[in-house]
Biotite code that builds the C-alpha atoms (Angstrom):
import biotite.structure as struc

atoms = struc.array([
    struc.Atom([210.592, 190.409, 118.516], chain_id="A", res_id=1, res_name="MET", atom_name="CA", element="C"),
    struc.Atom([206.994, 191.734, 118.440], chain_id="A", res_id=2, res_name="ILE", atom_name="CA", element="C"),
    struc.Atom([205.191, 192.453, 121.350], chain_id="A", res_id=3, res_name="THR", atom_name="CA", element="C"),
    struc.Atom([202.102, 194.241, 120.905], chain_id="A", res_id=4, res_name="ASN", atom_name="CA", element="C"),
    struc.Atom([200.189, 196.734, 119.123], chain_id="A", res_id=5, res_name="ILE", atom_name="CA", element="C"),
    struc.Atom([200.692, 200.209, 120.158], chain_id="A", res_id=6, res_name="ALA", atom_name="CA", element="C"),
    struc.Atom([199.380, 202.646, 117.042], chain_id="A", res_id=7, res_name="ILE", atom_name="CA", element="C"),
    struc.Atom([196.616, 202.157, 114.407], chain_id="A", res_id=8, res_name="THR", atom_name="CA", element="C"),
    struc.Atom([195.692, 205.147, 112.125], chain_id="A", res_id=9, res_name="SER", atom_name="CA", element="C"),
    struc.Atom([192.414, 206.338, 111.186], chain_id="A", res_id=10, res_name="VAL", atom_name="CA", element="C"),
    struc.Atom([191.961, 208.629, 107.748], chain_id="A", res_id=11, res_name="PHE", atom_name="CA", element="C"),
    struc.Atom([189.781, 211.759, 108.736], chain_id="A", res_id=12, res_name="VAL", atom_name="CA", element="C"),
    struc.Atom([188.329, 214.600, 106.982], chain_id="A", res_id=13, res_name="LYS", atom_name="CA", element="C"),
    struc.Atom([189.726, 217.001, 110.257], chain_id="A", res_id=14, res_name="ASP", atom_name="CA", element="C"),
    struc.Atom([191.304, 215.982, 112.613], chain_id="A", res_id=15, res_name="VAL", atom_name="CA", element="C"),
    struc.Atom([190.241, 218.881, 114.889], chain_id="A", res_id=16, res_name="ASP", atom_name="CA", element="C"),
    struc.Atom([186.723, 217.794, 114.368], chain_id="A", res_id=17, res_name="ALA", atom_name="CA", element="C"),
    struc.Atom([187.606, 214.083, 114.771], chain_id="A", res_id=18, res_name="SER", atom_name="CA", element="C"),
    struc.Atom([189.591, 214.573, 117.854], chain_id="A", res_id=19, res_name="LYS", atom_name="CA", element="C"),
    struc.Atom([186.213, 216.531, 119.524], chain_id="A", res_id=20, res_name="ALA", atom_name="CA", element="C"),
    struc.Atom([184.128, 213.715, 118.465], chain_id="A", res_id=21, res_name="PHE", atom_name="CA", element="C"),
    struc.Atom([186.667, 210.803, 119.919], chain_id="A", res_id=22, res_name="TYR", atom_name="CA", element="C"),
    struc.Atom([187.196, 212.882, 123.081], chain_id="A", res_id=23, res_name="LEU", atom_name="CA", element="C"),
    struc.Atom([183.908, 214.427, 123.776], chain_id="A", res_id=24, res_name="ASP", atom_name="CA", element="C"),
    struc.Atom([181.342, 211.802, 122.275], chain_id="A", res_id=25, res_name="VAL", atom_name="CA", element="C"),
    struc.Atom([183.468, 208.649, 122.757], chain_id="A", res_id=26, res_name="LEU", atom_name="CA", element="C"),
    struc.Atom([185.488, 209.229, 126.360], chain_id="A", res_id=27, res_name="GLY", atom_name="CA", element="C"),
    struc.Atom([188.787, 208.498, 124.631], chain_id="A", res_id=28, res_name="PHE", atom_name="CA", element="C"),
    struc.Atom([191.586, 210.980, 126.646], chain_id="A", res_id=29, res_name="ALA", atom_name="CA", element="C"),
    struc.Atom([193.998, 213.047, 124.458], chain_id="A", res_id=30, res_name="GLU", atom_name="CA", element="C"),
    struc.Atom([197.725, 211.520, 124.178], chain_id="A", res_id=31, res_name="CYS", atom_name="CA", element="C"),
    struc.Atom([199.716, 213.707, 121.717], chain_id="A", res_id=32, res_name="SER", atom_name="CA", element="C"),
    struc.Atom([198.754, 216.894, 119.673], chain_id="A", res_id=33, res_name="ASP", atom_name="CA", element="C"),
    struc.Atom([202.183, 218.172, 117.673], chain_id="A", res_id=34, res_name="VAL", atom_name="CA", element="C"),
    struc.Atom([202.190, 220.059, 114.449], chain_id="A", res_id=35, res_name="THR", atom_name="CA", element="C"),
    struc.Atom([206.111, 220.463, 112.511], chain_id="A", res_id=36, res_name="LEU", atom_name="CA", element="C"),
    struc.Atom([206.567, 223.845, 112.248], chain_id="A", res_id=37, res_name="SER", atom_name="CA", element="C"),
    struc.Atom([206.247, 224.775, 108.976], chain_id="A", res_id=38, res_name="ASP", atom_name="CA", element="C"),
    struc.Atom([203.120, 223.063, 109.678], chain_id="A", res_id=39, res_name="GLY", atom_name="CA", element="C"),
    struc.Atom([202.991, 220.389, 107.115], chain_id="A", res_id=40, res_name="SER", atom_name="CA", element="C"),
    struc.Atom([202.597, 217.869, 108.973], chain_id="A", res_id=41, res_name="TYR", atom_name="CA", element="C"),
    struc.Atom([199.953, 217.359, 112.278], chain_id="A", res_id=42, res_name="ARG", atom_name="CA", element="C"),
    struc.Atom([200.811, 214.171, 114.850], chain_id="A", res_id=43, res_name="TRP", atom_name="CA", element="C"),
    struc.Atom([197.812, 213.887, 116.678], chain_id="A", res_id=44, res_name="CYS", atom_name="CA", element="C"),
    struc.Atom([196.824, 210.696, 118.834], chain_id="A", res_id=45, res_name="THR", atom_name="CA", element="C"),
    struc.Atom([194.137, 209.876, 120.897], chain_id="A", res_id=46, res_name="VAL", atom_name="CA", element="C"),
    struc.Atom([194.242, 206.539, 123.688], chain_id="A", res_id=47, res_name="THR", atom_name="CA", element="C"),
    struc.Atom([190.751, 204.961, 125.843], chain_id="A", res_id=48, res_name="HIS", atom_name="CA", element="C"),
    struc.Atom([191.658, 205.943, 129.560], chain_id="A", res_id=49, res_name="PRO", atom_name="CA", element="C"),
    struc.Atom([191.278, 201.941, 130.210], chain_id="A", res_id=50, res_name="SER", atom_name="CA", element="C"),
    struc.Atom([193.826, 201.257, 127.108], chain_id="A", res_id=51, res_name="GLN", atom_name="CA", element="C"),
    struc.Atom([196.334, 203.878, 127.183], chain_id="A", res_id=52, res_name="PRO", atom_name="CA", element="C"),
    struc.Atom([199.551, 201.627, 125.839], chain_id="A", res_id=53, res_name="GLU", atom_name="CA", element="C"),
    struc.Atom([197.340, 201.674, 122.800], chain_id="A", res_id=54, res_name="LEU", atom_name="CA", element="C"),
    struc.Atom([196.806, 204.874, 120.398], chain_id="A", res_id=55, res_name="GLN", atom_name="CA", element="C"),
    struc.Atom([195.109, 206.093, 117.600], chain_id="A", res_id=56, res_name="VAL", atom_name="CA", element="C"),
    struc.Atom([196.376, 208.395, 115.062], chain_id="A", res_id=57, res_name="HIS", atom_name="CA", element="C"),
    struc.Atom([193.774, 210.420, 113.871], chain_id="A", res_id=58, res_name="LEU", atom_name="CA", element="C"),
    struc.Atom([195.119, 211.614, 109.954], chain_id="A", res_id=59, res_name="THR", atom_name="CA", element="C"),
    struc.Atom([193.848, 213.114, 106.857], chain_id="A", res_id=60, res_name="THR", atom_name="CA", element="C"),
    struc.Atom([195.286, 211.272, 103.957], chain_id="A", res_id=61, res_name="PRO", atom_name="CA", element="C"),
    struc.Atom([197.828, 213.144, 102.069], chain_id="A", res_id=62, res_name="GLY", atom_name="CA", element="C"),
    struc.Atom([201.520, 212.511, 101.541], chain_id="A", res_id=63, res_name="PRO", atom_name="CA", element="C"),
    struc.Atom([202.893, 210.000, 101.094], chain_id="A", res_id=64, res_name="PRO", atom_name="CA", element="C"),
    struc.Atom([200.059, 208.698, 99.335], chain_id="A", res_id=65, res_name="HIS", atom_name="CA", element="C"),
    struc.Atom([199.540, 209.114, 95.313], chain_id="A", res_id=66, res_name="SER", atom_name="CA", element="C"),
    struc.Atom([197.052, 212.493, 94.608], chain_id="A", res_id=67, res_name="PRO", atom_name="CA", element="C"),
    struc.Atom([194.782, 209.311, 93.259], chain_id="A", res_id=68, res_name="GLU", atom_name="CA", element="C"),
    struc.Atom([195.160, 208.160, 96.380], chain_id="A", res_id=69, res_name="MET", atom_name="CA", element="C"),
    struc.Atom([194.150, 210.934, 98.646], chain_id="A", res_id=70, res_name="VAL", atom_name="CA", element="C"),
    struc.Atom([191.098, 210.990, 96.437], chain_id="A", res_id=71, res_name="ASP", atom_name="CA", element="C"),
    struc.Atom([190.290, 207.454, 97.018], chain_id="A", res_id=72, res_name="ALA", atom_name="CA", element="C"),
    struc.Atom([190.962, 207.775, 100.565], chain_id="A", res_id=73, res_name="ILE", atom_name="CA", element="C"),
    struc.Atom([188.360, 210.563, 100.998], chain_id="A", res_id=74, res_name="ASN", atom_name="CA", element="C"),
    struc.Atom([185.946, 209.612, 98.139], chain_id="A", res_id=75, res_name="ARG", atom_name="CA", element="C"),
    struc.Atom([185.856, 206.359, 100.610], chain_id="A", res_id=76, res_name="ALA", atom_name="CA", element="C"),
    struc.Atom([185.526, 208.988, 104.188], chain_id="A", res_id=77, res_name="LEU", atom_name="CA", element="C"),
    struc.Atom([182.556, 211.139, 102.110], chain_id="A", res_id=78, res_name="ASP", atom_name="CA", element="C"),
    struc.Atom([180.853, 207.459, 101.373], chain_id="A", res_id=79, res_name="GLU", atom_name="CA", element="C"),
    struc.Atom([181.009, 206.343, 104.776], chain_id="A", res_id=80, res_name="GLY", atom_name="CA", element="C"),
    struc.Atom([182.613, 202.693, 103.712], chain_id="A", res_id=81, res_name="GLY", atom_name="CA", element="C"),
    struc.Atom([186.218, 203.232, 105.708], chain_id="A", res_id=82, res_name="MET", atom_name="CA", element="C"),
    struc.Atom([186.194, 200.424, 108.698], chain_id="A", res_id=83, res_name="HIS", atom_name="CA", element="C"),
    struc.Atom([187.812, 202.277, 111.370], chain_id="A", res_id=84, res_name="GLY", atom_name="CA", element="C"),
    struc.Atom([188.120, 200.878, 115.144], chain_id="A", res_id=85, res_name="LEU", atom_name="CA", element="C"),
    struc.Atom([186.226, 197.931, 116.473], chain_id="A", res_id=86, res_name="GLY", atom_name="CA", element="C"),
    struc.Atom([184.879, 199.213, 120.423], chain_id="A", res_id=87, res_name="LEU", atom_name="CA", element="C"),
    struc.Atom([184.271, 196.488, 123.338], chain_id="A", res_id=88, res_name="ARG", atom_name="CA", element="C"),
    struc.Atom([181.703, 198.199, 125.303], chain_id="A", res_id=89, res_name="VAL", atom_name="CA", element="C"),
    struc.Atom([180.694, 196.188, 128.806], chain_id="A", res_id=90, res_name="ASP", atom_name="CA", element="C"),
    struc.Atom([176.681, 196.819, 128.102], chain_id="A", res_id=91, res_name="ASP", atom_name="CA", element="C"),
    struc.Atom([175.789, 197.410, 124.369], chain_id="A", res_id=92, res_name="CYS", atom_name="CA", element="C"),
    struc.Atom([172.153, 198.589, 124.724], chain_id="A", res_id=93, res_name="ARG", atom_name="CA", element="C"),
    struc.Atom([173.292, 201.325, 127.118], chain_id="A", res_id=94, res_name="LYS", atom_name="CA", element="C"),
    struc.Atom([176.343, 202.235, 124.807], chain_id="A", res_id=95, res_name="THR", atom_name="CA", element="C"),
    struc.Atom([173.849, 202.580, 121.678], chain_id="A", res_id=96, res_name="TYR", atom_name="CA", element="C"),
    struc.Atom([171.483, 204.748, 123.614], chain_id="A", res_id=97, res_name="ASP", atom_name="CA", element="C"),
    struc.Atom([173.859, 207.066, 124.978], chain_id="A", res_id=98, res_name="ASP", atom_name="CA", element="C"),
    struc.Atom([175.930, 207.706, 121.572], chain_id="A", res_id=99, res_name="LEU", atom_name="CA", element="C"),
    struc.Atom([172.402, 208.145, 119.958], chain_id="A", res_id=100, res_name="VAL", atom_name="CA", element="C"),
    struc.Atom([171.357, 210.501, 122.250], chain_id="A", res_id=101, res_name="ALA", atom_name="CA", element="C"),
    struc.Atom([174.772, 212.241, 121.394], chain_id="A", res_id=102, res_name="LYS", atom_name="CA", element="C"),
    struc.Atom([173.752, 212.108, 117.835], chain_id="A", res_id=103, res_name="GLY", atom_name="CA", element="C"),
    struc.Atom([176.279, 209.452, 116.631], chain_id="A", res_id=104, res_name="VAL", atom_name="CA", element="C"),
    struc.Atom([175.063, 207.794, 113.711], chain_id="A", res_id=105, res_name="GLU", atom_name="CA", element="C"),
    struc.Atom([173.969, 203.386, 113.539], chain_id="A", res_id=106, res_name="PHE", atom_name="CA", element="C"),
    struc.Atom([174.099, 201.876, 110.335], chain_id="A", res_id=107, res_name="ILE", atom_name="CA", element="C"),
    struc.Atom([173.423, 198.318, 111.962], chain_id="A", res_id=108, res_name="GLN", atom_name="CA", element="C"),
    struc.Atom([171.485, 198.628, 114.663], chain_id="A", res_id=109, res_name="PRO", atom_name="CA", element="C"),
    struc.Atom([171.581, 196.479, 118.020], chain_id="A", res_id=110, res_name="LEU", atom_name="CA", element="C"),
    struc.Atom([171.878, 192.866, 116.362], chain_id="A", res_id=111, res_name="GLU", atom_name="CA", element="C"),
    struc.Atom([172.161, 189.840, 118.359], chain_id="A", res_id=112, res_name="GLU", atom_name="CA", element="C"),
    struc.Atom([175.744, 187.025, 117.608], chain_id="A", res_id=113, res_name="ARG", atom_name="CA", element="C"),
    struc.Atom([176.880, 183.825, 118.569], chain_id="A", res_id=114, res_name="PRO", atom_name="CA", element="C"),
    struc.Atom([179.516, 185.925, 119.409], chain_id="A", res_id=115, res_name="TYR", atom_name="CA", element="C"),
    struc.Atom([177.692, 188.691, 121.905], chain_id="A", res_id=116, res_name="GLY", atom_name="CA", element="C"),
    struc.Atom([175.575, 191.932, 121.163], chain_id="A", res_id=117, res_name="VAL", atom_name="CA", element="C"),
    struc.Atom([176.807, 194.123, 117.934], chain_id="A", res_id=118, res_name="GLU", atom_name="CA", element="C"),
    struc.Atom([175.944, 197.347, 116.537], chain_id="A", res_id=119, res_name="ALA", atom_name="CA", element="C"),
    struc.Atom([177.904, 199.295, 113.738], chain_id="A", res_id=120, res_name="VAL", atom_name="CA", element="C"),
    struc.Atom([178.082, 203.133, 114.455], chain_id="A", res_id=121, res_name="ALA", atom_name="CA", element="C"),
    struc.Atom([179.934, 205.655, 112.023], chain_id="A", res_id=122, res_name="ARG", atom_name="CA", element="C"),
    struc.Atom([182.347, 208.364, 113.596], chain_id="A", res_id=123, res_name="ASP", atom_name="CA", element="C"),
    struc.Atom([182.064, 211.594, 111.930], chain_id="A", res_id=124, res_name="ASN", atom_name="CA", element="C"),
    struc.Atom([184.128, 211.123, 109.422], chain_id="A", res_id=125, res_name="SER", atom_name="CA", element="C"),
    struc.Atom([182.624, 208.319, 108.233], chain_id="A", res_id=126, res_name="GLY", atom_name="CA", element="C"),
    struc.Atom([184.616, 205.518, 109.817], chain_id="A", res_id=127, res_name="ASN", atom_name="CA", element="C"),
    struc.Atom([182.713, 202.414, 110.619], chain_id="A", res_id=128, res_name="TRP", atom_name="CA", element="C"),
    struc.Atom([183.400, 201.293, 114.666], chain_id="A", res_id=129, res_name="MET", atom_name="CA", element="C"),
    struc.Atom([182.125, 198.214, 115.522], chain_id="A", res_id=130, res_name="VAL", atom_name="CA", element="C"),
    struc.Atom([180.611, 197.878, 118.868], chain_id="A", res_id=131, res_name="LEU", atom_name="CA", element="C"),
    struc.Atom([180.631, 194.141, 121.333], chain_id="A", res_id=132, res_name="VAL", atom_name="CA", element="C"),
    struc.Atom([179.843, 193.501, 124.314], chain_id="A", res_id=133, res_name="GLU", atom_name="CA", element="C"),
    struc.Atom([181.424, 189.386, 123.469], chain_id="A", res_id=134, res_name="GLN", atom_name="CA", element="C"),
    struc.Atom([179.626, 186.594, 125.365], chain_id="A", res_id=135, res_name="HIS", atom_name="CA", element="C"),
    struc.Atom([181.599, 183.088, 125.968], chain_id="A", res_id=136, res_name="ALA", atom_name="CA", element="C"),
    struc.Atom([180.999, 181.458, 122.695], chain_id="A", res_id=137, res_name="PHE", atom_name="CA", element="C"),
    struc.Atom([182.553, 178.412, 120.404], chain_id="A", res_id=138, res_name="THR", atom_name="CA", element="C"),
    struc.Atom([183.581, 179.289, 116.986], chain_id="A", res_id=139, res_name="PRO", atom_name="CA", element="C"),
    struc.Atom([181.276, 176.278, 116.000], chain_id="A", res_id=140, res_name="GLY", atom_name="CA", element="C"),
    struc.Atom([178.023, 178.204, 117.122], chain_id="A", res_id=141, res_name="ASP", atom_name="CA", element="C"),
    struc.Atom([176.044, 179.286, 114.666], chain_id="A", res_id=142, res_name="SER", atom_name="CA", element="C"),
    struc.Atom([174.479, 182.697, 113.694], chain_id="A", res_id=143, res_name="ALA", atom_name="CA", element="C"),
])
């Protein structure tokens, strides 16, 4: 029986730069960072301090994906069109202001939604990060 989600992967352009972004800008914590002795593979994960059981695997596109798939993923990252993480926040307006001050690019400003306050940013590799301050709602609430 499946008991939970333990790891999610996010494709990045540069593991070191992305690790720094997730740690220094977003406030995540390092979980693991291991490179095989021959340098062929790196396993780097970060976690949010309040949710250490969920690891975010930061990885560059490569094998076992085909070269064509690697190229497609890299193009999508370059275009800023990759989906990344949904992040729950306690105060979306404050988090938005804090991240803007740190140079984070937002592709959707703060918006009131039936389910709460939302903004969409990009990480330093172009992945979308949806920030949501959730409010009580019912599925029938309109936009």
